[in-house]
C-alpha positions as CSV (number, residue, x, y, z in Angstrom):
1,X,-20.0,-57.1,7.8
2,X,-23.5,-57.2,6.5
3,X,-26.8,-58.1,8.1
4,X,-29.4,-59.5,5.7
5,X,-33.0,-59.5,7.0
6,X,-35.9,-61.3,5.4
7,X,-39.4,-62.4,6.2
8,X,-41.4,-59.2,6.2
9,X,-44.6,-58.8,4.3
10,X,-48.3,-58.2,4.5
11,X,-50.3,-60.2,7.1
12,X,-53.8,-60.0,8.5
13,X,-54.6,-59.0,12.0
14,X,-54.0,-62.0,14.3
15,X,-51.6,-63.6,11.8
16,X,-48.0,-64.6,12.2
17,X,-44.7,-63.8,10.6
18,X,-41.1,-64.9,11.2
19,X,-38.3,-62.5,10.6
20,X,-34.8,-63.8,10.0
21,X,-31.4,-62.0,9.9
22,X,-28.1,-63.5,9.0
23,X,-24.8,-61.7,9.5
24,X,-21.9,-62.2,7.1
25,X,-18.3,-61.2,7.3
26,X,-15.7,-61.4,10.0
27,X,-17.3,-60.8,13.4
28,X,-15.7,-61.1,16.8
29,X,-17.8,-62.4,19.7
30,X,-21.4,-61.3,19.6
31,X,-22.6,-59.4,22.5
32,X,-26.2,-58.8,21.5
33,X,-28.5,-59.3,18.6
34,X,-31.8,-57.6,18.4
35,X,-34.7,-56.4,16.4
36,X,-35.8,-52.7,16.3
37,X,-38.7,-51.2,14.5
38,X,-39.8,-47.9,13.2
39,X,-43.3,-46.9,12.3
40,X,-44.0,-43.9,10.1
41,X,-43.6,-40.7,12.1
42,X,-42.2,-42.5,15.1
43,X,-38.8,-43.1,16.6
44,X,-37.0,-46.4,16.2
45,X,-37.7,-48.6,19.2
46,X,-36.3,-51.8,20.6
47,X,-38.6,-54.8,20.0
48,X,-36.6,-57.7,21.4
49,X,-32.9,-58.5,22.1
50,X,-30.9,-61.6,22.9
51,X,-27.4,-61.7,24.4
52,X,-24.7,-64.0,23.5
53,X,-25.5,-65.9,26.7
54,X,-29.1,-66.3,25.7
55,X,-30.8,-63.7,27.9
56,X,-33.8,-62.1,26.2
57,X,-35.6,-58.8,26.6
58,X,-38.8,-57.6,25.1
59,X,-40.7,-54.4,24.7
60,X,-43.9,-54.5,26.8
61,X,-46.0,-54.1,23.7
62,X,-44.8,-57.5,22.3
63,X,-44.4,-59.6,25.4
64,X,-46.2,-62.9,25.1
65,X,-46.6,-62.5,21.3
66,X,-43.1,-62.3,19.9
67,X,-40.2,-64.6,20.5
68,X,-36.6,-63.9,19.7
69,X,-34.0,-66.6,19.2
70,X,-30.4,-66.5,18.1
71,X,-27.5,-68.8,17.0
72,X,-24.1,-67.2,17.7
73,X,-22.3,-69.9,15.7
74,X,-24.4,-69.3,12.7
75,X,-24.7,-65.5,13.3
76,X,-28.4,-65.5,12.9
77,X,-31.3,-64.1,14.8
78,X,-35.0,-64.7,14.3
79,X,-38.1,-63.0,15.5
80,X,-41.3,-65.1,15.6
81,X,-44.3,-62.7,15.7
82,X,-47.7,-64.0,16.6
83,X,-51.1,-62.4,17.1
84,X,-50.0,-59.4,15.1
85,X,-51.8,-56.1,15.5
86,X,-52.1,-53.1,13.3
87,X,-49.8,-51.2,15.6
88,X,-47.0,-53.7,14.8
89,X,-46.9,-52.2,11.3
90,X,-43.4,-50.9,10.9
91,X,-40.0,-51.4,9.2
92,X,-38.1,-53.9,11.3
93,X,-34.3,-53.6,11.6
94,X,-31.8,-56.3,12.6
95,X,-29.1,-55.2,15.0
96,X,-25.8,-56.8,16.1
97,X,-23.4,-55.5,18.7
98,X,-19.9,-56.8,19.4
99,X,-17.6,-55.5,22.1
100,X,-16.5,-52.7,19.8
101,X,-18.9,-52.3,16.9
102,X,-22.6,-51.9,16.2
103,X,-24.1,-53.1,12.9
104,X,-27.5,-52.4,11.5
105,X,-29.3,-54.3,8.7
106,X,-31.5,-52.8,6.1
107,X,-35.1,-52.8,7.2
108,X,-37.8,-55.2,6.3
109,X,-41.4,-54.0,6.1
110,X,-44.1,-55.6,8.1
111,X,-47.7,-54.5,7.4
112,X,-50.6,-55.7,9.5
113,X,-53.9,-55.1,7.9
114,X,-57.5,-56.2,8.1
């Protein structure tokens, strides 16, 4: 199983980006898909998650600005990021959990700059 993330890049303060992640390979039922991020010198943190049933959870720092969506049938998850701030600069990682296994994608870098 592989998770392929895309959509990172350089964006100005206040701008928007959409991250996408697609899972390939044989996957049993998806429990949760999520996005984590890790800024230089900091621990990896949960940004947003979505369960197979569609329940979402967001870090307080991104509530109202980021929206996570997922498609279990297509095995994809997206993160729409609006009103980006310099503190959103980080490497973003896609995450998928089934009943038995956790998968991580390679990170995609998001840089928010003036």
